[in-house]
C-alpha angles and dihedrals in degrees: 000000000000117000130205090261094048101045108130092206095054113142114263116251110249115258091237091057091049091051090048091051092048090051090050090057092042099046100076090053099047094118095051092046090048090052090050090049093051091050090048091050091050089051090048091050091053088051092051090053093057097074089049090052089047090053090052089049092054092047091052091048089052091054096041091244124151114273103187094102092048091051090051090051091049092049092049091049092051095048094043093047092049093050094048092047091051092051092047091049091053092050091051095045091050091048090048091056089050090053091052092047093051092046092050094047091049094046094045091050090051098044092051088057095051117132111255095244089057092052092048093056095048134064115250091215091056091050090050091052090055089057097043107028108024095046089054089064089061089070096084104027096057097044119009095038092050092051092040091053093047100042094035091051094047093044090048093052093044092050092049091050092052091045089051091055089050098049125339092195094057089044089057091052091050094048092050092057094043094050092049094052093037090061090056091050091052090059090058097055099079089048090055091052093048094047092047093051092051090047091053091048089053090051087053090053090052090054090047094051093046092048089052092048097049090044090060100028097141091048091053092051094044090050093048088236100137093109093047093048090046088054091052092051090044091053091052091046091050090049090053090047093050094052091041090054090048091052090047090051093055092043091050091051090050092048096046091050088070093062090043092054093049094045093050090045090049093053092047093046092045092053098041093036092051090053090049091050090050091051092048094244091125139008129254091242090054090050091050091049090047091051090049089051088049092056089044087059088071092077100050092042089048090051092051093049090044091051091050091048093047090050091054091049092044094046090058090053093044090052090056092045090050090052090055092046090051092063113108116260135194116254105220096210101040116135132039122321118268098258129148091238095067114135118259133195126249112259093019125105115266118245111277128228089264095259106073128077115291125238123221129206129180113197115195091315121187126182143171127179094226136002091248093052128080119262116273095195126032114188098327113186131171140129129228115190122212115282126019136066126287119188125203116207136171143111120309111281094029091122100254099135091044089063089067091048090055093048091051089045092237081136133023120234112245090212139011125016140282113208130193114189088353093302127111108251089228088065093052119093103246094233092053093045096049093042086065094053134075113198128192108189127216095253093038096224118215118196127227108265138064126329090247092054090052094048094049095039093109094031107038093168095055114133129229094257092052091049091049093052093049092048090056093046092050091044092240097122093091091049092052091050090050096050115093095235099024113216091357092063113122108237096201133235107335089349094299091160091060129074121244091257092048091051090052092050090049089052091049092048090049091054093046092049088062090061092222126198088216122035119197116196117185106193086316096169100041094112099041125108119242096263096050092041090055091049094047091044087061090047091053090048089051092049090049089063089061104035144009114282125192116189133189103201142168097185122093092214090062098040096052090059092060121108088217135010125211113204114205130191130174093347096311136100105249101180143346126206146093124303093260093047094049096046087058100035109035123058096200093050090047090055092047092049092050097045120012099034096041092046091050091046 
């Protein structure tokens, strides 16, 4: 399936926007690039002086004059030019690494703030390749290519001026050959950009396929699908290779054209210049100096072609980075400030002091994930007062889990309002809203790292005593004692070293350690055995006496503990009441209680 970021027919980013983006990356490093350019120019000037010294050497040899001083000057120019070039190269390479670092930090910070719908319609592997692979291509285009274009251009012009003073006729011959071959090189540049972009897109597909494979590694092995997945990755790798080779082909043609231009110019100058020496129109020393200048042209022309090539390669990477930066992100401090004077609605609970249980109200809420998809919620309305447990039940696809996504503002309601503490969640600063909520997801994700890092992920400042209490409440204390390194034990990729029930208990402990005012549990005990489920059910009941707990559950043992039950069907609230009331008064709930709940129990 092709995503928005992978679409091969995506519109090209305008050249002006690419230039603006390149300048944005270049601007903070102007001083360092300028220093590198000055050093490169000094090195180029020392190179330009060498043919003049060589001419003086030939003239002295012709007049039997001493040449020791000229040889010393030539040696000094070579050593000095080499040293300055090396220093300039180091300055530019260091600056290039700084450009990549800044680009990666900016892009990482932005991608981690993407809105959830944007993440769900892209491929994580492709996003990762934009951070790791595409940013690397900025190294040359924002530093070396700028300096190459500047120094190459100045050196080129200076060399032509000196050649013109030597012999305007031979200069005309040289320029004719260079212009002819330069036109052919210009035709290659768009091909380099296109091939590089397709190569980078293929690299993104490799990352996407690998991310999918490692994310379902056990499934691949259990299905005997190693060969098929290897073939998929191999196809993406071959695609990247094919486009990379095509880009290398065009770059090689562009690079080899430089030598061709100089060689053809040399032959033309040698023939015409020899005739001019024979006719007395110029001297042999001038012809030798002109030929040295001609060979010196190789470097500035190479720099100009290199700069143009690097720009084409870099522009392809910048286009992909700009596409990633165009994805919609969350603004952490959107909404009104968290002041006590915020407006409230009549009939809704007033905002609390930030420490008591939170209330939740849905007012005629409608929602759909995309305009082309059916509605998930159709006029959902209910109220949950502060403190106590509210359970949401209903058939699969009724929209229960999506309720939690709307409360957390992972998604925005397309109609109606969601209120927390009497205040529309869209008016809450995101950081303040989410700091009040503890959320245990359906699949209870555990991050790669140590057990301690996972427990304190939402509460990094939690103390040892707090962690110990939460471990006991979540019945993880025995697990910690059993692990070889206790809390410092590495749990593996996505918690692969833990069982499903242990991952759920870690997720519950992580949410409890945050001491939330609103706790959202999405089938949080579905993978627990009967003993641990009973214990954690009691913990949830205890927490519900201190805070507001919302539970999506399919087990009768959990639902019957709830102070109120919201029955949902086809995106609507069908009924609200206690277990006893709903068994008697709602046909759907009665069926669920008699079949689904009892079977799960």
